[in-house]
Backbone as JSON Lines, residues from 0, in Angstrom:
{"i":0,"aa":"M","n":[0.73,-1.52,-0.16],"ca":[0.12,0.04,-0.17],"c":[0.65,1.38,0.17]}
{"i":1,"aa":"T","n":[0.65,2.32,-0.98],"ca":[1.63,3.08,-0.93],"c":[0.61,4.38,0.12]}
{"i":2,"aa":"M","n":[2.25,4.9,1.32],"ca":[1.84,6.49,1.64],"c":[1.69,7.52,1.11]}
{"i":3,"aa":"R","n":[0.4,8.15,1.21],"ca":[0.85,9.72,1.52],"c":[1.62,10.62,1.98]}
{"i":4,"aa":"L","n":[2.43,10.8,1.09],"ca":[3.62,12.46,1.81],"c":[2.86,12.99,3.47]}
{"i":5,"aa":"S","n":[1.54,13.04,2.91],"ca":[0.56,14.05,4.4],"c":[0.33,12.9,5.14]}
{"i":6,"aa":"N","n":[0.39,11.66,5.73],"ca":[0.19,10.64,6.18],"c":[1.4,10.11,6.8]}
{"i":7,"aa":"L","n":[2.18,11.1,7.21],"ca":[3.96,11.06,7.17],"c":[4.13,10.92,8.51]}
{"i":8,"aa":"S","n":[5.05,10.02,9.51],"ca":[4.75,10.98,10.75],"c":[5.81,11.51,10.61]}
{"i":9,"aa":"S","n":[5.71,12.23,12.06],"ca":[6.06,13.32,11.77],"c":[8.07,12.85,12.14]}
{"i":10,"aa":"A","n":[8.4,12.12,12.37],"ca":[9.95,11.3,12.55],"c":[10.18,11.7,10.84]}
{"i":11,"aa":"A","n":[9.19,12.18,9.36],"ca":[9.95,11.92,7.8],"c":[10.24,13.07,7.72]}
{"i":12,"aa":"Y","n":[9.41,14.45,8.29],"ca":[9.9,15.73,8.46],"c":[10.93,16.29,8.7]}
{"i":13,"aa":"L","n":[11.48,15.41,9.91],"ca":[13.07,15.44,10.23],"c":[14.62,15.49,9.87]}
{"i":14,"aa":"L","n":[14.67,14.37,8.7],"ca":[15.57,14.1,8.43],"c":[15.38,14.53,6.9]}
{"i":15,"aa":"L","n":[16.77,15.56,6.63],"ca":[17.16,16.1,5.74],"c":[18.68,15.36,6.05]}
{"i":16,"aa":"F","n":[18.68,14.68,4.16],"ca":[19.92,13.96,3.87],"c":[21.11,14.27,2.85]}
{"i":17,"aa":"T","n":[22.08,14.29,3.43],"ca":[23.17,14.57,2.02],"c":[23.98,13.07,2.41]}
{"i":18,"aa":"V","n":[24.2,12.75,0.93],"ca":[24.98,11.34,0.46],"c":[26.04,11.63,0.35]}
{"i":19,"aa":"V","n":[27.14,11.24,1.14],"ca":[28.58,11.41,1.04],"c":[29.38,10.41,0.01]}
{"i":20,"aa":"T","n":[30.95,10.53,-0.28],"ca":[31.06,9.43,-0.63],"c":[31.35,8.32,0.24]}
{"i":21,"aa":"H","n":[31.66,7.18,-0.34],"ca":[31.29,5.58,0.37],"c":[29.89,5.88,0.87]}
{"i":22,"aa":"G","n":[29.45,5.87,0.17],"ca":[27.55,5.91,1.04],"c":[27.28,6.12,2.25]}
{"i":23,"aa":"I","n":[28.4,6.73,2.83],"ca":[27.52,7.47,4.13],"c":[26.67,8.26,4.58]}
{"i":24,"aa":"T","n":[25.49,8.86,4.79],"ca":[24.58,9.31,4.88],"c":[24.72,10.35,6.19]}
{"i":25,"aa":"Q","n":[24.98,11.61,5.95],"ca":[24.8,12.08,7.48],"c":[23.39,13.08,7.49]}
{"i":26,"aa":"S","n":[23.65,13.36,8.67],"ca":[21.86,14.42,8.43],"c":[22.82,15.61,8.56]}
{"i":27,"aa":"V","n":[22.29,16.3,8.22],"ca":[22.41,18.01,7.85],"c":[21.11,18.97,8.46]}
{"i":28,"aa":"S","n":[20.14,18.49,9.11],"ca":[19.19,19.58,9.48],"c":[17.83,18.77,10.18]}
{"i":29,"aa":"S","n":[17.68,19.03,11.41],"ca":[16.74,18.31,12.07],"c":[16.17,19.14,13.46]}
{"i":30,"aa":"A","n":[15.0,19.65,13.14],"ca":[14.05,20.72,13.93],"c":[13.77,20.28,15.17]}
{"i":31,"aa":"T","n":[13.84,18.89,15.89],"ca":[13.09,17.47,17.21],"c":[14.5,16.82,17.06]}
{"i":32,"aa":"T","n":[14.28,17.44,19.23],"ca":[15.32,16.47,19.7],"c":[15.27,15.44,20.24]}
{"i":33,"aa":"T","n":[15.94,14.31,20.53],"ca":[15.63,13.42,20.54],"c":[14.83,13.31,22.14]}
{"i":34,"aa":"Q","n":[15.06,14.45,23.22],"ca":[14.5,15.16,24.31],"c":[12.82,14.21,23.9]}
{"i":35,"aa":"Q","n":[12.67,14.82,22.9],"ca":[11.2,14.7,22.33],"c":[10.03,13.52,21.96]}
{"i":36,"aa":"Y","n":[11.49,12.07,22.23],"ca":[10.94,11.29,22.51],"c":[11.09,10.35,23.84]}
{"i":37,"aa":"P","n":[10.1,9.67,24.25],"ca":[9.71,8.76,25.27],"c":[10.76,7.76,25.47]}
{"i":38,"aa":"K","n":[11.34,7.61,26.25],"ca":[12.58,6.5,26.17],"c":[12.33,5.35,26.43]}
{"i":39,"aa":"R","n":[12.15,4.6,25.69],"ca":[11.79,3.05,26.34],"c":[12.66,2.46,26.69]}
{"i":40,"aa":"N","n":[12.21,1.19,27.61],"ca":[13.74,0.14,28.51],"c":[13.51,-0.59,28.06]}
{"i":41,"aa":"P","n":[15.12,-0.63,27.88],"ca":[16.22,-1.89,26.93],"c":[15.58,-3.22,26.74]}
{"i":42,"aa":"Q","n":[14.45,-4.18,27.25],"ca":[12.89,-4.7,26.57],"c":[13.05,-4.88,25.88]}
{"i":43,"aa":"Q","n":[12.19,-3.27,25.56],"ca":[11.03,-3.47,24.82],"c":[11.65,-3.29,23.5]}
{"i":44,"aa":"C","n":[12.73,-1.77,23.49],"ca":[13.83,-1.88,22.14],"c":[14.13,-3.24,21.58]}
{"i":45,"aa":"L","n":[14.48,-3.51,22.57],"ca":[15.02,-5.29,22.29],"c":[14.34,-5.93,21.1]}
{"i":46,"aa":"S","n":[12.37,-6.03,21.35],"ca":[11.21,-6.99,20.9],"c":[11.01,-5.65,19.34]}
{"i":47,"aa":"L","n":[11.97,-4.69,19.07],"ca":[11.96,-3.87,18.04],"c":[12.76,-3.69,16.99]}
{"i":48,"aa":"G","n":[14.14,-4.62,18.32],"ca":[14.9,-4.54,16.55],"c":[15.81,-4.23,17.38]}
{"i":49,"aa":"F","n":[15.95,-2.7,18.5],"ca":[17.77,-2.28,18.34],"c":[17.73,-2.66,20.02]}
{"i":50,"aa":"D","n":[19.71,-2.49,20.07],"ca":[20.21,-2.7,20.79],"c":[20.94,-1.64,21.5]}
{"i":51,"aa":"T","n":[19.5,-1.04,22.5],"ca":[20.25,-0.17,23.35],"c":[21.49,1.06,23.53]}
{"i":52,"aa":"S","n":[21.85,-0.9,23.98],"ca":[23.27,-0.5,24.49],"c":[25.03,0.62,23.48]}
{"i":53,"aa":"N","n":[24.17,0.49,22.25],"ca":[25.43,0.35,21.32],"c":[24.54,1.45,19.83]}
{"i":54,"aa":"L","n":[23.59,1.77,20.72],"ca":[23.09,2.11,19.27],"c":[22.71,3.84,19.59]}
{"i":55,"aa":"S","n":[23.54,4.76,18.76],"ca":[24.1,6.32,19.2],"c":[22.68,6.79,18.3]}
{"i":56,"aa":"C","n":[22.29,7.84,18.32],"ca":[20.49,8.47,18.31],"c":[21.27,9.41,17.11]}
{"i":57,"aa":"D","n":[22.47,9.42,16.86],"ca":[23.02,10.21,15.16],"c":[23.39,8.8,14.37]}
{"i":58,"aa":"T","n":[22.97,7.43,14.49],"ca":[22.9,6.34,13.73],"c":[21.76,6.42,12.94]}
{"i":59,"aa":"C","n":[20.6,6.55,14.64],"ca":[18.74,7.37,13.76],"c":[19.16,7.77,12.77]}
{"i":60,"aa":"T","n":[19.56,8.7,12.81],"ca":[19.04,9.66,11.17],"c":[19.61,9.73,10.74]}
{"i":61,"aa":"T","n":[20.62,7.83,10.48],"ca":[20.8,7.9,8.49],"c":[19.89,7.34,8.2]}
{"i":62,"aa":"I","n":[18.56,6.32,8.53],"ca":[17.73,5.46,8.17],"c":[16.74,6.69,6.96]}
{"i":63,"aa":"L","n":[17.78,5.79,5.95],"ca":[17.4,6.73,4.68],"c":[15.94,6.44,4.27]}
{"i":64,"aa":"P","n":[14.93,7.18,4.17],"ca":[13.88,6.04,3.88],"c":[12.85,6.44,1.68]}
{"i":65,"aa":"T","n":[13.82,5.8,1.61],"ca":[13.36,5.07,-0.16],"c":[12.02,4.87,0.18]}
{"i":66,"aa":"H","n":[11.95,4.16,0.87],"ca":[10.46,3.65,0.9],"c":[9.69,4.41,2.02]}
{"i":67,"aa":"P","n":[8.67,5.1,1.59],"ca":[7.59,6.55,3.0],"c":[7.53,5.15,4.1]}
{"i":68,"aa":"Q","n":[7.13,4.29,4.18],"ca":[6.97,3.25,5.43],"c":[8.32,2.99,6.04]}
{"i":69,"aa":"L","n":[9.47,3.55,5.39],"ca":[10.85,3.09,5.86],"c":[10.69,4.05,7.34]}
{"i":70,"aa":"S","n":[10.09,5.38,7.42],"ca":[10.51,6.7,8.23],"c":[9.48,5.87,9.13]}
{"i":71,"aa":"L","n":[8.73,5.56,9.27],"ca":[8.09,5.29,10.96],"c":[9.14,4.29,11.34]}
{"i":72,"aa":"F","n":[9.83,4.28,10.97],"ca":[10.98,3.02,12.19],"c":[11.8,4.4,13.21]}
{"i":73,"aa":"V","n":[11.93,4.97,12.36],"ca":[12.66,6.77,13.24],"c":[12.22,7.34,14.2]}
{"i":74,"aa":"D","n":[10.51,6.38,14.82],"ca":[10.23,7.18,15.9],"c":[10.68,6.35,16.86]}
{"i":75,"aa":"D","n":[10.92,5.33,16.99],"ca":[10.85,3.89,17.48],"c":[13.09,3.9,18.31]}
{"i":76,"aa":"C","n":[13.26,4.21,16.51],"ca":[14.53,4.41,16.9],"c":[15.26,4.85,18.08]}
{"i":77,"aa":"L","n":[14.92,6.6,17.51],"ca":[15.11,7.7,19.13],"c":[14.14,7.39,20.22]}
{"i":78,"aa":"S","n":[13.78,6.31,20.06],"ca":[13.09,6.02,21.53],"c":[13.47,5.1,22.13]}
{"i":79,"aa":"C","n":[14.59,4.32,21.89],"ca":[15.53,3.8,22.06],"c":[17.14,3.55,22.02]}
{"i":80,"aa":"C","n":[17.55,5.11,21.2],"ca":[19.09,4.98,21.28],"c":[19.36,5.8,22.83]}
{"i":81,"aa":"Q","n":[20.98,5.62,22.58],"ca":[22.08,6.97,23.67],"c":[22.51,7.55,23.31]}
{"i":82,"aa":"E","n":[21.58,9.66,23.85],"ca":[22.4,10.33,23.73],"c":[23.64,10.38,24.17]}
{"i":83,"aa":"W","n":[24.05,9.37,24.65],"ca":[25.89,9.87,25.32],"c":[27.04,8.77,24.03]}
{"i":84,"aa":"R","n":[26.07,8.33,23.48],"ca":[26.82,7.23,22.41],"c":[27.27,8.52,21.16]}
{"i":85,"aa":"I","n":[28.44,8.44,20.68],"ca":[28.69,9.08,19.52],"c":[28.92,8.44,18.17]}
{"i":86,"aa":"N","n":[28.19,8.49,16.79],"ca":[28.87,7.01,16.04],"c":[30.33,8.2,15.56]}
{"i":87,"aa":"P","n":[31.02,7.48,15.58],"ca":[32.77,8.28,15.12],"c":[32.77,8.03,13.51]}
{"i":88,"aa":"Y","n":[31.89,7.77,13.18],"ca":[31.89,7.94,11.52],"c":[31.14,8.81,10.98]}
{"i":89,"aa":"L","n":[30.23,9.57,11.93],"ca":[29.57,10.41,11.91],"c":[29.57,11.98,12.22]}
{"i":90,"aa":"N","n":[29.99,12.1,13.57],"ca":[30.61,12.99,14.36],"c":[31.6,12.07,15.04]}
{"i":91,"aa":"P","n":[32.91,12.83,14.17],"ca":[34.18,11.82,14.84],"c":[35.13,12.84,15.93]}
{"i":92,"aa":"I","n":[34.63,14.17,16.33],"ca":[34.72,15.02,17.34],"c":[33.99,15.4,18.39]}
{"i":93,"aa":"Q","n":[32.3,14.71,18.45],"ca":[31.13,15.23,18.78],"c":[31.37,14.58,20.22]}
{"i":94,"aa":"T","n":[31.99,14.24,21.67],"ca":[32.03,14.01,22.66],"c":[32.04,14.65,23.66]}
{"i":95,"aa":"I","n":[30.71,14.34,24.32],"ca":[29.57,15.38,25.65],"c":[31.26,14.82,26.46]}
{"i":96,"aa":"K","n":[32.07,15.78,27.62],"ca":[32.66,15.53,28.75],"c":[31.73,16.05,29.83]}
{"i":97,"aa":"Y","n":[31.68,15.23,31.05],"ca":[30.66,14.82,31.92],"c":[31.98,15.84,33.04]}
{"i":98,"aa":"Q","n":[31.68,16.61,34.54],"ca":[33.0,16.41,35.27],"c":[32.33,15.78,36.26]}
{"i":99,"aa":"H","n":[31.28,15.34,36.49],"ca":[31.09,13.71,38.4],"c":[29.57,13.43,36.99]}
{"i":100,"aa":"A","n":[29.51,12.36,37.93],"ca":[29.01,10.95,36.84],"c":[28.1,10.9,38.88]}
{"i":101,"aa":"K","n":[26.97,10.15,39.08],"ca":[26.69,9.5,40.24],"c":[25.74,8.52,40.31]}
{"i":102,"aa":"L","n":[25.96,7.2,40.51],"ca":[25.11,5.68,41.03],"c":[24.9,6.12,41.57]}
{"i":103,"aa":"K","n":[22.92,6.14,41.76],"ca":[21.41,6.21,42.42],"c":[20.7,4.42,42.76]}
{"i":104,"aa":"Y","n":[20.87,3.88,44.05],"ca":[20.43,3.05,43.58],"c":[19.71,2.24,44.69]}
{"i":105,"aa":"M","n":[19.25,2.17,44.9],"ca":[18.38,1.63,46.44],"c":[18.95,0.21,47.0]}
{"i":106,"aa":"T","n":[19.07,-0.17,48.11],"ca":[20.15,-1.29,49.17],"c":[18.97,-1.99,48.81]}
{"i":107,"aa":"G","n":[20.42,-3.3,48.5],"ca":[19.48,-5.46,48.43],"c":[18.42,-5.08,46.69]}
{"i":108,"aa":"M","n":[18.46,-3.85,45.4],"ca":[17.54,-3.89,44.17],"c":[18.63,-3.82,44.0]}
{"i":109,"aa":"L","n":[19.79,-3.97,43.55],"ca":[20.71,-3.99,42.03],"c":[20.99,-5.22,41.61]}
{"i":110,"aa":"E","n":[21.05,-4.47,40.17],"ca":[20.82,-6.32,39.09],"c":[22.13,-6.72,38.79]}
{"i":111,"aa":"N","n":[22.54,-8.2,38.5],"ca":[23.8,-8.93,38.88],"c":[24.46,-7.73,38.81]}
{"i":112,"aa":"D","n":[24.9,-7.33,36.69],"ca":[25.46,-6.92,36.21],"c":[26.12,-5.01,36.9]}
{"i":113,"aa":"L","n":[25.37,-4.71,37.78],"ca":[25.56,-3.77,37.99],"c":[26.17,-3.76,39.41]}
{"i":114,"aa":"R","n":[25.63,-5.28,39.77],"ca":[26.06,-5.2,41.4],"c":[27.71,-5.19,41.28]}
{"i":115,"aa":"D","n":[27.94,-6.17,40.11],"ca":[29.61,-6.32,39.55],"c":[29.96,-5.16,39.64]}
{"i":116,"aa":"F","n":[29.14,-4.2,38.48],"ca":[30.18,-3.26,38.73],"c":[30.3,-1.89,40.01]}
{"i":117,"aa":"A","n":[29.15,-2.46,40.77],"ca":[29.57,-1.41,42.07],"c":[30.38,-2.02,42.85]}
{"i":118,"aa":"E","n":[30.86,-3.13,42.74],"ca":[31.81,-3.81,43.55],"c":[32.91,-4.04,42.85]}
{"i":119,"aa":"Q","n":[33.19,-4.15,41.9],"ca":[34.38,-4.69,41.36],"c":[35.14,-3.39,39.87]}
{"i":120,"aa":"D","n":[33.65,-2.19,39.35],"ca":[34.6,-1.68,38.35],"c":[34.82,-0.01,39.22]}
{"i":121,"aa":"I","n":[33.43,0.35,40.23],"ca":[34.24,2.12,40.63],"c":[35.86,2.1,40.69]}
{"i":122,"aa":"E","n":[35.58,1.25,41.94],"ca":[37.86,1.23,42.25],"c":[38.17,1.67,41.26]}
{"i":123,"aa":"N","n":[37.89,1.11,39.99],"ca":[39.29,1.18,38.76],"c":[38.96,2.23,38.01]}
{"i":124,"aa":"I","n":[37.31,2.88,37.88],"ca":[37.5,4.1,37.57],"c":[37.3,5.27,38.24]}
{"i":125,"aa":"R","n":[37.45,5.03,39.57],"ca":[38.39,6.24,40.29],"c":[39.54,6.27,39.84]}
{"i":126,"aa":"N","n":[40.38,5.19,40.06],"ca":[41.99,5.42,39.74],"c":[42.51,5.84,38.12]}
{"i":127,"aa":"A","n":[41.64,5.56,37.43],"ca":[41.49,6.14,35.87],"c":[41.49,7.2,36.33]}
{"i":128,"aa":"K","n":[40.07,7.7,35.93],"ca":[39.79,9.29,36.0],"c":[39.56,10.05,37.26]}
{"i":129,"aa":"G","n":[40.32,10.43,38.95],"ca":[39.94,10.56,39.53],"c":[39.54,10.34,40.32]}
{"i":130,"aa":"N","n":[39.76,10.36,41.69],"ca":[38.18,10.21,43.08],"c":[37.3,10.81,43.03]}
{"i":131,"aa":"D","n":[37.18,12.25,42.48],"ca":[36.02,12.38,43.12],"c":[34.8,12.31,41.76]}
{"i":132,"aa":"V","n":[35.24,12.02,40.85],"ca":[34.73,11.63,39.41],"c":[33.86,10.85,38.95]}
{"i":133,"aa":"L","n":[33.44,9.84,40.47],"ca":[32.06,9.04,40.28],"c":[32.27,8.49,41.67]}
{"i":134,"aa":"T","n":[30.1,9.17,42.42],"ca":[29.59,9.24,43.62],"c":[29.04,8.11,43.66]}
{"i":135,"aa":"V","n":[29.02,7.83,44.43],"ca":[27.33,6.36,45.02],"c":[26.16,6.66,46.15]}
{"i":136,"aa":"E","n":[24.99,7.1,45.74],"ca":[24.28,7.12,46.58],"c":[23.3,6.28,47.22]}
{"i":137,"aa":"Q","n":[23.54,4.95,48.2],"ca":[22.69,3.79,48.61],"c":[21.2,4.52,49.14]}
{"i":138,"aa":"V","n":[20.45,4.43,48.39],"ca":[18.89,5.11,49.56],"c":[18.44,3.75,50.2]}
{"i":139,"aa":"E","n":[17.73,3.85,51.12],"ca":[17.24,2.66,51.51],"c":[15.94,2.09,51.21]}
{"i":140,"aa":"L","n":[14.96,1.12,51.12],"ca":[14.15,0.8,50.52],"c":[13.55,0.43,51.85]}
{"i":141,"aa":"D","n":[12.62,0.97,52.14],"ca":[11.38,1.47,52.56],"c":[11.18,-0.21,53.04]}
{"i":142,"aa":"A","n":[11.11,-0.79,54.34],"ca":[10.79,-1.65,55.15],"c":[9.81,-2.55,54.27]}
{"i":143,"aa":"N","n":[8.85,-2.17,54.53],"ca":[6.93,-2.45,54.11],"c":[7.01,-2.66,52.92]}
{"i":144,"aa":"M","n":[8.14,-1.83,52.34],"ca":[8.11,-2.26,50.38],"c":[8.85,-2.96,49.75]}
{"i":145,"aa":"R","n":[9.96,-3.64,50.62],"ca":[10.91,-4.19,50.49],"c":[10.22,-5.43,50.87]}
{"i":146,"aa":"E","n":[9.1,-5.53,52.18],"ca":[8.37,-7.21,52.5],"c":[7.41,-7.41,51.74]}
{"i":147,"aa":"A","n":[6.8,-6.15,51.26],"ca":[5.63,-6.74,49.95],"c":[6.72,-7.1,48.4]}
{"i":148,"aa":"I","n":[7.34,-7.14,48.5],"ca":[8.36,-7.26,46.92],"c":[9.32,-9.32,47.28]}
{"i":149,"aa":"M","n":[9.79,-8.64,48.63],"ca":[10.09,-10.42,48.53],"c":[8.6,-11.22,48.85]}
{"i":150,"aa":"Y","n":[7.52,-10.92,49.2],"ca":[6.52,-12.08,49.21],"c":[5.24,-11.97,47.52]}
{"i":151,"aa":"G","n":[6.0,-11.11,46.78],"ca":[5.17,-11.09,45.81],"c":[4.17,-10.22,45.62]}
{"i":152,"aa":"F","n":[3.93,-9.39,46.61],"ca":[2.76,-7.88,46.78],"c":[3.32,-6.71,45.72]}
{"i":153,"aa":"A","n":[4.47,-6.54,45.61],"ca":[4.42,-5.18,44.35],"c":[5.89,-5.85,43.78]}
{"i":154,"aa":"S","n":[5.82,-5.04,42.75],"ca":[6.84,-5.37,41.56],"c":[7.85,-4.47,42.3]}
{"i":155,"aa":"P","n":[9.47,-4.96,41.46],"ca":[10.48,-4.38,41.24],"c":[10.77,-2.23,40.85]}
{"i":156,"aa":"D","n":[9.31,-2.95,39.41],"ca":[8.82,-1.93,38.71],"c":[8.64,-0.99,39.36]}
{"i":157,"aa":"N","n":[8.23,-0.99,40.85],"ca":[6.67,-0.04,41.07],"c":[8.05,1.05,41.71]}
{"i":158,"aa":"I","n":[9.67,1.39,42.03],"ca":[10.7,1.59,42.98],"c":[11.08,2.4,42.45]}
{"i":159,"aa":"E","n":[12.43,2.9,42.61],"ca":[12.79,4.01,41.5],"c":[14.03,3.2,40.87]}
{"i":160,"aa":"P","n":[14.74,3.36,39.88],"ca":[15.14,2.02,39.48],"c":[16.61,2.85,39.46]}
{"i":161,"aa":"T","n":[17.6,2.14,38.81],"ca":[19.26,2.72,39.73],"c":[18.95,3.72,38.66]}
{"i":162,"aa":"S","n":[19.93,4.36,39.02],"ca":[19.96,6.12,37.37],"c":[21.18,5.94,37.66]}
{"i":163,"aa":"L","n":[22.28,6.51,36.64],"ca":[23.47,7.37,36.83],"c":[22.84,8.82,36.28]}
{"i":164,"aa":"Y","n":[23.24,9.95,37.18],"ca":[23.7,11.04,37.27],"c":[24.47,12.06,36.55]}
{"i":165,"aa":"L","n":[24.24,12.47,35.34],"ca":[26.15,13.15,34.68],"c":[26.04,14.84,35.18]}
{"i":166,"aa":"Y","n":[26.63,15.4,35.42],"ca":[27.38,16.31,35.85],"c":[28.3,16.99,34.79]}
{"i":167,"aa":"K","n":[27.83,18.1,33.94],"ca":[29.0,18.72,33.44],"c":[29.71,19.61,34.0]}
{"i":168,"aa":"Q","n":[29.65,20.29,35.21],"ca":[29.37,20.76,36.16],"c":[29.53,20.23,37.59]}
{"i":169,"aa":"N","n":[29.98,20.81,38.57],"ca":[29.49,19.97,39.92],"c":[28.07,21.16,40.32]}
{"i":170,"aa":"E","n":[27.6,21.05,40.25],"ca":[26.01,21.5,40.17],"c":[24.6,20.58,40.85]}
{"i":171,"aa":"K","n":[23.81,21.14,41.4],"ca":[22.7,20.1,42.22],"c":[22.51,19.54,41.66]}
{"i":172,"aa":"E","n":[21.48,19.99,40.15],"ca":[21.22,19.3,39.09],"c":[21.84,18.89,37.95]}
{"i":173,"aa":"A","n":[21.7,17.93,37.55],"ca":[22.29,16.9,37.1],"c":[21.95,16.63,35.61]}
{"i":174,"aa":"D","n":[22.99,17.29,34.45],"ca":[22.64,17.43,33.16],"c":[21.88,16.21,32.02]}
{"i":175,"aa":"K","n":[22.06,15.39,32.3],"ca":[21.21,14.15,32.35],"c":[21.43,13.03,33.34]}
{"i":176,"aa":"V","n":[20.26,12.37,33.02],"ca":[19.32,11.63,34.09],"c":[19.57,10.11,33.43]}
{"i":177,"aa":"I","n":[19.6,8.92,33.0],"ca":[19.84,7.75,32.62],"c":[19.25,6.51,33.37]}
{"i":178,"aa":"D","n":[18.49,5.74,32.85],"ca":[17.74,4.58,33.85],"c":[18.26,3.35,33.51]}
{"i":179,"aa":"L","n":[19.3,2.76,34.31],"ca":[20.0,1.49,34.21],"c":[19.39,0.85,33.93]}
{"i":180,"aa":"R","n":[18.25,0.26,34.0],"ca":[17.54,-1.0,34.45],"c":[18.16,-1.76,32.87]}
{"i":181,"aa":"G","n":[18.36,-3.11,32.86],"ca":[19.18,-3.96,31.92],"c":[20.6,-3.7,31.45]}
{"i":182,"aa":"W","n":[20.43,-2.83,31.73],"ca":[22.08,-2.09,31.23],"c":[22.86,-4.04,32.08]}
{"i":183,"aa":"K","n":[24.35,-3.49,30.89],"ca":[25.64,-4.4,30.79],"c":[26.33,-4.08,31.88]}
{"i":184,"aa":"R","n":[27.7,-4.72,32.7],"ca":[28.34,-3.89,33.26],"c":[28.91,-3.39,32.05]}
{"i":185,"aa":"D","n":[29.89,-4.07,31.21],"ca":[30.67,-3.45,30.45],"c":[29.63,-2.64,29.54]}
{"i":186,"aa":"D","n":[28.36,-1.91,29.69],"ca":[28.85,-1.07,28.75],"c":[28.52,-0.27,29.84]}
{"i":187,"aa":"L","n":[27.84,0.12,30.68],"ca":[28.61,1.1,32.0],"c":[29.2,1.44,31.83]}
{"i":188,"aa":"K","n":[30.41,0.85,32.36],"ca":[32.07,0.83,32.72],"c":[32.57,1.63,31.46]}
{"i":189,"aa":"D","n":[31.94,1.54,29.75],"ca":[32.84,1.54,28.61],"c":[32.13,3.03,28.53]}
{"i":190,"aa":"M","n":[31.12,3.21,28.91],"ca":[30.44,4.69,29.08],"c":[30.45,5.9,29.67]}
{"i":191,"aa":"L","n":[31.09,5.22,31.3],"ca":[31.7,5.85,32.23],"c":[33.56,6.35,31.71]}
{"i":192,"aa":"M","n":[34.12,5.89,31.0],"ca":[35.29,6.11,30.89],"c":[35.58,6.94,29.59]}
{"i":193,"aa":"T","n":[34.43,7.16,28.87],"ca":[34.66,7.33,27.34],"c":[33.85,9.61,27.77]}
{"i":194,"aa":"L","n":[32.71,8.8,28.99],"ca":[32.06,10.32,29.04],"c":[32.89,11.63,30.11]}
{"i":195,"aa":"L","n":[33.76,10.68,30.86],"ca":[34.27,10.96,31.97],"c":[35.34,11.89,31.78]}
{"i":196,"aa":"I","n":[35.74,13.1,31.32],"ca":[37.12,13.52,32.04],"c":[38.01,13.2,33.2]}
{"i":197,"aa":"N","n":[39.66,13.65,32.79],"ca":[40.25,13.05,33.18],"c":[40.82,14.07,34.88]}
{"i":198,"aa":"Q","n":[40.62,13.73,35.7],"ca":[41.04,14.65,36.9],"c":[42.65,13.39,37.8]}
{"i":199,"aa":"A","n":[42.54,12.71,37.18],"ca":[43.54,12.2,37.66],"c":[44.83,13.15,37.99]}
């Protein structure tokens, strides 16, 4: 079925492309940022065919809608991509650096990979980047909620997820907050080693 131009999703109008050598397609205009796309969790993205740990948002803009229907996938891509991850072929020098990061989680509620990260990798990152570059905030889970989760009367999804707060400056309000549900240890370590400035 042919889709009329007037029926295209808004994402179609975000994509203006220039085809350059070696077949690389770069976005040259975008009136809407990825912040306007609600982020899906990693499980939802995998069901759509997107690996959130490796998907950069600038890669989403390389989806060339040779058929109008293909542009409908751009919305899903932008809801699953990682704004921090930069495609080196499209933006070789566009990497945002942060002064500080804070890992915040409920005591006893870390997933296996994140628990391994907290126990084994945080000190290595501090040694490489500086002692003050990464802090940890543990929040005690309400005893009633912990018991409700233990006996299946409540879901862990009802509590605040493990999150990473990124700061460009040492300010109270984070510049970016990342929901770490479903994240792998190596992906988190790679992100922090990439984004945090060297203070050591």
